[in-house]
N, C-alpha and C positions, 0 to 999 in steps of 0.2 A: 462113556458110554451111558445112555438114560434109558435105566431099566422101565421097559415095559413090559404088559401082560399079553401075551397071543393068545391066548386061550384058557378057557375056564370048562370044568367038566364038575358039575353037581355030583357029589356023592353021598349027599343023605345028610339029614341031620345037621344041615346049617354049614357041611362043610364043604369045600370047591378044592380043585385039583389045578391047581393055575402052573401054566407055561410059560416061561419069561423069555425076553429075545436073548438072553445069554446062554439057551438051550436048558437052561436049570429047571427042574418040576417040583414045586411044592405044594404039600397038602395041608390047608388053613382051615381051622374050625374057626368062623365067626360069631357063633354064640354070645363070646363076651360084648360082643359091639350092640346087642340087640337091647342093651340096657338104654341107648343113647338116644333122644328125641329122633333126630334124622332116621334110624333104625326101625324105630317102633311098630311102623306099617307092618316089614319084615318079619314080625312073631311070627304073621300067618304064613306055612310053608308054600304055600302054593303063590304067594306073591315076592317070597324069597327066590324062589326058582324063576323067577320072569326077568334073571339079569340080563345084563349086553355085555360085550366087551370091546371095549375103543381102547386100547393101551394100558387101559383100568377095568374095574369092574363096576357095573354103574346099574341102579335102578330105575324106573319112569318115575318115581316119587322125587328123585333128584339127587339120593343118598351114591354114593361113590366110594371108593377104597382106595387110597394111594399104591402103587405098585410096591413100594418100598416097605409098607406095614407088611402086606400079603405077603411078601419076599422072607422078612425079618421074623415074622409070626408062625411061619408055615415051617413044615417036617420035610426035609428032604426026599424025595421019592424016588 
């Protein structure tokens, strides 16, 4: 099965609660990614909150995150 993000809820402080197509939910703190150039403008929390979901989480600036990263770095809920 290919792992996909079905939905994501913003929890505040750069943390998303992601629901995956395998039925699991994981809370993921994405603060560590903000040091990378692709995520630089997302340090503005109002920009970070403007994400979308289409199998993964993505932003208008072209940044996205692999579902596997979100799953492996998330805390089960």
